[in-house]
C-alpha beads as a LAMMPS data file, in Angstrom:
LAMMPS data file: protein, C-alpha beads

233 atoms
232 bonds

1 atom types
1 bond types

-500.0 500.0 xlo xhi
-500.0 500.0 ylo yhi
-500.0 500.0 zlo zhi

Masses

1 110.0

Atoms # bond

1 1 1 53.335 -10.237 -8.297
2 1 1 49.733 -11.710 -7.854
3 1 1 47.661 -10.954 -11.273
4 1 1 44.067 -9.520 -9.885
5 1 1 41.521 -8.648 -11.967
6 1 1 38.534 -7.433 -9.260
7 1 1 34.944 -6.719 -10.990
8 1 1 32.606 -4.298 -9.046
9 1 1 28.652 -4.638 -10.765
10 1 1 26.186 -2.445 -9.192
11 1 1 23.136 -2.230 -11.419
12 1 1 19.678 -0.335 -10.235
13 1 1 16.629 -0.760 -11.688
14 1 1 13.311 -0.159 -11.877
15 1 1 10.248 -1.331 -12.011
16 1 1 7.213 0.890 -11.927
17 1 1 3.580 0.119 -11.252
18 1 1 4.468 -2.955 -9.643
19 1 1 1.752 -4.591 -7.539
20 1 1 2.328 -5.840 -4.061
21 1 1 1.124 -9.861 -5.153
22 1 1 -2.285 -9.829 -3.910
23 1 1 -2.776 -6.301 -2.298
24 1 1 -4.731 -2.994 -3.365
25 1 1 -4.865 0.274 -1.621
26 1 1 -7.687 2.442 -2.168
27 1 1 -8.487 6.102 -0.705
28 1 1 -11.395 8.199 -0.547
29 1 1 -12.319 10.672 -3.610
30 1 1 -14.076 13.007 -1.668
31 1 1 -14.691 14.688 1.973
32 1 1 -10.994 13.933 2.199
33 1 1 -10.671 16.132 6.033
34 1 1 -9.453 13.565 7.680
35 1 1 -6.849 10.666 8.816
36 1 1 -7.380 7.178 10.318
37 1 1 -5.171 6.282 12.954
38 1 1 -3.685 3.708 10.960
39 1 1 -2.502 7.169 8.316
40 1 1 -5.056 6.236 5.673
41 1 1 -7.399 9.442 3.754
42 1 1 -10.050 8.921 5.536
43 1 1 -13.873 11.150 4.281
44 1 1 -15.096 13.135 6.965
45 1 1 -19.007 13.866 7.463
46 1 1 -21.304 15.428 10.097
47 1 1 -24.444 14.358 10.583
48 1 1 -27.081 17.389 10.358
49 1 1 -30.769 17.447 12.847
50 1 1 -32.797 20.182 12.986
51 1 1 -31.529 20.749 16.194
52 1 1 -27.091 20.974 15.341
53 1 1 -24.671 18.679 14.687
54 1 1 -24.673 15.604 16.228
55 1 1 -21.849 13.475 14.991
56 1 1 -19.275 13.056 12.880
57 1 1 -18.808 9.929 10.998
58 1 1 -14.636 9.312 8.866
59 1 1 -14.603 6.464 6.712
60 1 1 -11.668 5.578 5.103
61 1 1 -10.121 1.731 3.096
62 1 1 -8.052 -0.578 4.817
63 1 1 -6.921 -2.500 1.529
64 1 1 -8.157 -5.305 -0.299
65 1 1 -6.132 -9.046 -0.379
66 1 1 -5.806 -12.373 -1.353
67 1 1 -7.398 -14.641 1.639
68 1 1 -6.251 -18.557 1.950
69 1 1 -9.457 -19.541 0.726
70 1 1 -8.677 -17.837 -3.051
71 1 1 -11.510 -15.191 -2.515
72 1 1 -10.523 -10.887 -2.464
73 1 1 -11.447 -9.757 0.813
74 1 1 -12.174 -5.692 1.223
75 1 1 -12.215 -3.657 4.088
76 1 1 -13.642 -0.748 5.473
77 1 1 -13.595 1.214 8.350
78 1 1 -16.194 4.112 10.181
79 1 1 -15.110 5.753 12.873
80 1 1 -18.379 7.034 14.268
81 1 1 -18.290 10.291 17.009
82 1 1 -21.440 10.938 18.913
83 1 1 -21.497 14.717 19.908
84 1 1 -25.334 14.183 20.611
85 1 1 -27.689 13.510 23.406
86 1 1 -28.972 9.928 22.373
87 1 1 -27.396 6.669 21.189
88 1 1 -26.324 5.703 17.438
89 1 1 -27.202 2.954 15.923
90 1 1 -25.548 1.598 12.924
91 1 1 -28.097 0.211 10.531
92 1 1 -26.500 -2.880 9.149
93 1 1 -29.659 -3.733 6.780
94 1 1 -27.865 -0.294 4.408
95 1 1 -24.983 -1.705 4.415
96 1 1 -23.436 -2.618 0.763
97 1 1 -20.478 -2.461 -1.170
98 1 1 -19.717 -2.300 -5.146
99 1 1 -17.211 -3.025 -7.208
100 1 1 -16.016 -1.519 -10.234
101 1 1 -13.301 -2.378 -12.629
102 1 1 -11.229 -0.068 -15.279
103 1 1 -13.964 0.030 -17.441
104 1 1 -16.489 0.772 -15.084
105 1 1 -18.231 -2.337 -15.322
106 1 1 -19.736 -4.018 -11.732
107 1 1 -18.121 -7.203 -10.540
108 1 1 -20.676 -9.580 -8.726
109 1 1 -21.933 -7.796 -5.189
110 1 1 -19.376 -7.939 -2.450
111 1 1 -20.811 -10.587 0.374
112 1 1 -20.418 -8.873 4.235
113 1 1 -19.200 -10.940 6.217
114 1 1 -18.020 -9.572 9.469
115 1 1 -18.800 -6.512 11.319
116 1 1 -16.251 -5.438 13.858
117 1 1 -16.200 -3.141 16.870
118 1 1 -13.208 -1.740 19.310
119 1 1 -16.111 -0.421 21.227
120 1 1 -18.085 -2.995 23.303
121 1 1 -21.408 -2.750 20.679
122 1 1 -20.455 -2.789 16.736
123 1 1 -24.320 -1.217 16.414
124 1 1 -24.686 1.163 18.989
125 1 1 -22.465 4.364 20.285
126 1 1 -23.637 6.103 22.762
127 1 1 -24.245 9.568 23.565
128 1 1 -20.713 11.689 24.104
129 1 1 -18.832 8.811 23.237
130 1 1 -16.454 7.568 19.754
131 1 1 -16.716 4.485 18.186
132 1 1 -14.816 2.092 15.520
133 1 1 -16.174 -0.152 13.141
134 1 1 -14.508 -2.445 11.078
135 1 1 -16.551 -3.942 7.732
136 1 1 -15.221 -6.914 5.941
137 1 1 -16.822 -8.048 2.274
138 1 1 -15.944 -10.887 -0.303
139 1 1 -15.576 -11.466 -3.707
140 1 1 -15.522 -14.226 -5.424
141 1 1 -12.152 -16.026 -6.095
142 1 1 -12.476 -15.016 -9.559
143 1 1 -11.840 -11.209 -8.943
144 1 1 -8.416 -9.904 -7.726
145 1 1 -7.264 -7.501 -5.702
146 1 1 -5.937 -6.251 -8.749
147 1 1 -8.971 -5.732 -10.880
148 1 1 -11.280 -3.074 -8.651
149 1 1 -10.122 0.169 -9.230
150 1 1 -12.930 2.048 -7.157
151 1 1 -15.627 0.688 -4.252
152 1 1 -18.603 1.968 -3.240
153 1 1 -19.930 2.065 0.509
154 1 1 -23.201 3.382 1.156
155 1 1 -23.989 3.025 4.867
156 1 1 -26.395 4.614 6.800
157 1 1 -27.337 5.465 10.634
158 1 1 -30.158 6.541 13.127
159 1 1 -30.075 9.125 15.810
160 1 1 -33.475 9.745 17.684
161 1 1 -35.707 7.878 14.969
162 1 1 -34.134 9.720 12.025
163 1 1 -32.282 8.005 9.586
164 1 1 -29.025 8.916 7.829
165 1 1 -27.881 8.006 4.273
166 1 1 -24.339 8.818 2.529
167 1 1 -22.037 6.652 -0.161
168 1 1 -18.463 7.097 0.229
169 1 1 -16.674 6.252 -3.148
170 1 1 -12.910 4.952 -3.439
171 1 1 -10.491 5.040 -5.778
172 1 1 -7.441 2.591 -6.034
173 1 1 -4.080 4.641 -5.398
174 1 1 -1.309 4.054 -8.003
175 1 1 1.555 2.220 -7.116
176 1 1 4.970 4.019 -6.532
177 1 1 7.706 2.560 -8.322
178 1 1 10.067 0.276 -6.282
179 1 1 13.772 0.373 -7.026
180 1 1 16.218 -2.883 -6.416
181 1 1 19.712 -2.684 -6.358
182 1 1 22.015 -5.221 -6.419
183 1 1 25.995 -5.569 -6.136
184 1 1 29.043 -7.932 -6.557
185 1 1 32.219 -8.378 -4.492
186 1 1 35.285 -8.279 -5.772
187 1 1 36.495 -11.513 -7.508
188 1 1 39.952 -12.065 -6.821
189 1 1 42.393 -14.445 -9.448
190 1 1 42.423 -15.138 -13.182
191 1 1 38.334 -13.370 -14.631
192 1 1 37.400 -14.113 -18.333
193 1 1 33.952 -11.980 -19.161
194 1 1 33.381 -14.027 -21.575
195 1 1 32.767 -16.967 -19.395
196 1 1 30.278 -14.990 -16.674
197 1 1 28.693 -12.896 -19.155
198 1 1 27.379 -9.068 -18.597
199 1 1 30.716 -8.134 -20.156
200 1 1 31.783 -6.980 -24.440
201 1 1 35.012 -5.210 -23.232
202 1 1 37.740 -6.735 -20.754
203 1 1 41.141 -4.592 -20.358
204 1 1 43.264 -6.498 -17.630
205 1 1 45.266 -4.760 -15.122
206 1 1 47.446 -5.510 -12.013
207 1 1 46.659 -4.925 -8.232
208 1 1 49.205 -5.849 -6.185
209 1 1 47.362 -5.636 -2.882
210 1 1 45.377 -8.118 -0.613
211 1 1 41.785 -5.935 -1.092
212 1 1 41.223 -3.130 -3.186
213 1 1 38.838 -0.125 -1.971
214 1 1 36.656 1.220 -4.443
215 1 1 36.171 5.011 -3.786
216 1 1 34.506 7.223 -5.880
217 1 1 35.842 10.665 -7.207
218 1 1 39.431 9.418 -7.008
219 1 1 40.932 10.301 -10.213
220 1 1 42.813 7.858 -12.319
221 1 1 46.621 7.394 -12.255
222 1 1 46.980 6.250 -16.111
223 1 1 44.369 5.323 -18.598
224 1 1 42.419 2.650 -18.916
225 1 1 42.907 1.780 -15.260
226 1 1 39.523 2.836 -12.685
227 1 1 39.444 5.373 -10.149
228 1 1 40.183 3.159 -7.469
229 1 1 42.505 3.192 -3.748
230 1 1 44.771 0.330 -2.639
231 1 1 45.946 -0.255 0.235
232 1 1 48.216 -3.369 1.134
233 1 1 47.530 -5.468 4.952

Bonds

1 1 1 2
2 1 2 3
3 1 3 4
4 1 4 5
5 1 5 6
6 1 6 7
7 1 7 8
8 1 8 9
9 1 9 10
10 1 10 11
11 1 11 12
12 1 12 13
13 1 13 14
14 1 14 15
15 1 15 16
16 1 16 17
17 1 17 18
18 1 18 19
19 1 19 20
20 1 20 21
21 1 21 22
22 1 22 23
23 1 23 24
24 1 24 25
25 1 25 26
26 1 26 27
27 1 27 28
28 1 28 29
29 1 29 30
30 1 30 31
31 1 31 32
32 1 32 33
33 1 33 34
34 1 34 35
35 1 35 36
36 1 36 37
37 1 37 38
38 1 38 39
39 1 39 40
40 1 40 41
41 1 41 42
42 1 42 43
43 1 43 44
44 1 44 45
45 1 45 46
46 1 46 47
47 1 47 48
48 1 48 49
49 1 49 50
50 1 50 51
51 1 51 52
52 1 52 53
53 1 53 54
54 1 54 55
55 1 55 56
56 1 56 57
57 1 57 58
58 1 58 59
59 1 59 60
60 1 60 61
61 1 61 62
62 1 62 63
63 1 63 64
64 1 64 65
65 1 65 66
66 1 66 67
67 1 67 68
68 1 68 69
69 1 69 70
70 1 70 71
71 1 71 72
72 1 72 73
73 1 73 74
74 1 74 75
75 1 75 76
76 1 76 77
77 1 77 78
78 1 78 79
79 1 79 80
80 1 80 81
81 1 81 82
82 1 82 83
83 1 83 84
84 1 84 85
85 1 85 86
86 1 86 87
87 1 87 88
88 1 88 89
89 1 89 90
90 1 90 91
91 1 91 92
92 1 92 93
93 1 93 94
94 1 94 95
95 1 95 96
96 1 96 97
97 1 97 98
98 1 98 99
99 1 99 100
100 1 100 101
101 1 101 102
102 1 102 103
103 1 103 104
104 1 104 105
105 1 105 106
106 1 106 107
107 1 107 108
108 1 108 109
109 1 109 110
110 1 110 111
111 1 111 112
112 1 112 113
113 1 113 114
114 1 114 115
115 1 115 116
116 1 116 117
117 1 117 118
118 1 118 119
119 1 119 120
120 1 120 121
121 1 121 122
122 1 122 123
123 1 123 124
124 1 124 125
125 1 125 126
126 1 126 127
127 1 127 128
128 1 128 129
129 1 129 130
130 1 130 131
131 1 131 132
132 1 132 133
133 1 133 134
134 1 134 135
135 1 135 136
136 1 136 137
137 1 137 138
138 1 138 139
139 1 139 140
140 1 140 141
141 1 141 142
142 1 142 143
143 1 143 144
144 1 144 145
145 1 145 146
146 1 146 147
147 1 147 148
148 1 148 149
149 1 149 150
150 1 150 151
151 1 151 152
152 1 152 153
153 1 153 154
154 1 154 155
155 1 155 156
156 1 156 157
157 1 157 158
158 1 158 159
159 1 159 160
160 1 160 161
161 1 161 162
162 1 162 163
163 1 163 164
164 1 164 165
165 1 165 166
166 1 166 167
167 1 167 168
168 1 168 169
169 1 169 170
170 1 170 171
171 1 171 172
172 1 172 173
173 1 173 174
174 1 174 175
175 1 175 176
176 1 176 177
177 1 177 178
178 1 178 179
179 1 179 180
180 1 180 181
181 1 181 182
182 1 182 183
183 1 183 184
184 1 184 185
185 1 185 186
186 1 186 187
187 1 187 188
188 1 188 189
189 1 189 190
190 1 190 191
191 1 191 192
192 1 192 193
193 1 193 194
194 1 194 195
195 1 195 196
196 1 196 197
197 1 197 198
198 1 198 199
199 1 199 200
200 1 200 201
201 1 201 202
202 1 202 203
203 1 203 204
204 1 204 205
205 1 205 206
206 1 206 207
207 1 207 208
208 1 208 209
209 1 209 210
210 1 210 211
211 1 211 212
212 1 212 213
213 1 213 214
214 1 214 215
215 1 215 216
216 1 216 217
217 1 217 218
218 1 218 219
219 1 219 220
220 1 220 221
221 1 221 222
222 1 222 223
223 1 223 224
224 1 224 225
225 1 225 226
226 1 226 227
227 1 227 228
228 1 228 229
229 1 229 230
230 1 230 231
231 1 231 232
232 1 232 233
């Protein structure tokens, strides 16, 4: 008879609030009435004129991350749906993003580094058309994504000589709890818990088989022996 000491170890650890390194997610704090194509919550705004509603704008955050050059990059997007009869222009001169810490302190003003549209032009949305504009802002390298607790975007569009200005606030979303599990395959032969560590009590037992299959809710056939189903091959 061969003495076997199978060891089965299964550990589950809970890490709450663990943020992916160098990344942060944000969502609007008000007027959340839509969802972006990427599944992010979006703040929705109707653009009203004396003649009625001429546009609907959805605004959402595409998160912040650490770039290869060390800077923190924050991205937001606007979907402009022109329901009027005149073209709509995005006013770049009034585009501004503010970043705040958890204590409400304002960081150095992020710089607008890119305006990219999925349509033919990032600045012009023809009548009865829609366009999504992606805005990219850069923060100094000493500001990490996790240091930013909230954002405030100022954006503006022009329609038929009139200007529409709006502020959209974003709050960093709490990090979901993440779970990690690990396990070890059974060890065959002599096992000494003092050599492998992690155990303070050990009772040897004999299993005259080549492999052990562990099954849940199997009653023990004698005191001290774990519930295990053994099969001989």
